[in-house]
C-alpha positions in Angstrom: 48.5 27.4 5.2 48.1 30.6 7.0 51.0 31.0 9.5 48.3 31.6 12.1 49.7 31.3 15.8 47.1 28.2 16.4 47.1 29.4 20.1 46.9 33.1 19.7 43.0 34.6 19.2 42.2 36.4 16.1 42.5 39.7 18.1 46.3 38.3 19.5 47.3 36.9 16.1 46.5 40.2 14.5 48.2 42.3 17.2 51.3 40.3 17.1 51.4 42.3 13.3 51.0 45.7 15.3 53.8 45.4 17.9 56.2 45.8 14.4 55.3 48.9 13.8 55.3 52.1 15.0 52.2 53.5 13.0 50.2 50.4 13.7 46.3 50.7 12.3 43.3 50.2 15.1 42.4 46.9 16.1 39.1 47.4 16.5 38.4 48.9 13.4 40.5 46.6 11.7 38.5 44.0 12.8 35.2 45.4 12.0 37.1 46.1 8.9 38.0 42.3 8.2 34.6 41.3 9.5 36.4 39.4 11.8 35.0 41.1 15.0 32.8 38.3 16.6 34.9 35.9 16.0 37.9 38.3 17.7 38.0 35.4 20.8 38.9 32.3 18.7 41.1 30.0 17.8 42.4 29.2 14.7 41.4 25.7 14.4 37.7 27.5 15.1 37.4 29.5 11.9 36.9 28.8 8.3 39.6 28.9 5.4 38.2 32.3 5.1 38.2 34.0 8.1 42.0 32.2 8.8 43.0 34.4 5.1 41.5 37.1 6.8 43.5 37.2 10.0 46.6 36.2 8.0 45.9 39.6 5.8 44.8 41.7 9.1 48.4 40.7 10.5 49.8 41.7 7.4 48.0 45.2 7.3 47.7 46.0 10.9 51.3 47.4 11.0 50.2 49.6 8.6 52.8 48.8 5.6 53.9 50.9 3.3 53.0 48.4 0.2 51.0 44.7 0.7 52.5 41.8 -0.9 49.6 38.6 -1.4 51.2 35.3 -3.4 47.9 33.4 -4.5 45.4 35.0 -2.1 42.5 33.1 -2.7 44.7 29.9 -3.8 43.4 27.7 -1.0 39.1 29.1 -1.0 36.4 28.8 -1.8 34.4 31.2 -5.0 32.7 32.9 -1.8 35.2 33.3 0.1 38.3 34.4 -2.5 36.0 37.2 -3.3 35.5 38.2 0.1 39.1 38.6 0.0 39.8 40.4 -3.1 37.1 43.1 -2.1 39.2 43.5 1.1 42.5 43.8 -0.7 40.6 46.8 -2.6 39.1 48.1 0.6 42.7 48.0 1.8 44.3 49.6 -0.9 41.7 51.7 -1.4 40.6 52.8 2.7 44.0 52.8 3.9 45.9 53.8 0.8 48.3 50.8 0.6 49.3 49.6 -2.4 48.8 45.8 -3.1 50.7 43.2 -5.5 48.5 40.0 -5.7 51.0 37.4 -7.3 48.2 34.8 -8.9 47.8 32.3 -11.3 44.4 33.3 -11.6 43.4 35.1 -14.4 39.8 36.9 -13.4 41.6 38.8 -10.2 43.6 40.5 -13.3 40.3 42.3 -14.2 40.3 44.3 -10.8 44.2 45.8 -10.8 44.9 49.0 -12.3 48.2 47.2 -14.1 48.9 43.8 -14.8 52.4 42.6 -15.2 52.9 39.0 -17.2 55.5 36.7 -16.4 57.0 33.5 -18.2 59.5 31.4 -17.0 61.1 34.2 -14.1 60.5 37.1 -17.0 58.4 39.6 -17.4 56.8 39.2 -20.6 54.5 42.1 -20.4 53.0 44.8 -18.7 48.8 46.2 -19.5 47.3 49.0 -17.9 43.7 47.8 -16.6 42.1 51.5 -18.0 38.3 50.3 -16.3 39.4 47.8 -13.7 36.2 46.1 -12.4 35.0 45.5 -8.8 35.2 42.8 -6.8 31.5 42.0 -6.9 31.8 42.0 -10.6 34.0 39.3 -11.0 33.0 35.4 -12.2 34.7 33.1 -10.0 
């Protein structure tokens, strides 16, 4: 579930997030960054799972947050769309300067992180600094 509003277009779903900020990002630029510009007039039920996920991410980042928290952002996606979402999150971090915290069971995603926090039974058990994070394209999904 991406919690998109079913009767709003991709653009409108993203604009909902923009209304929550006094310093929102440019929606047209964001649609291009998300690879959704040509789909901006589609409703959520006309999109693939990856496009729906990118729309949800767009709604979250359009408000130009200080930090982006993602819970299993690739959990329901195939490998191609998972890699696209990971790349998008890294682009958000690098281009917008927004730190991204991702909670996941997918150990492969840890390879792109600068720091990895391991938890067990609700307790942090260790933190590792990744000296050489991979690019999204280098992941083996």
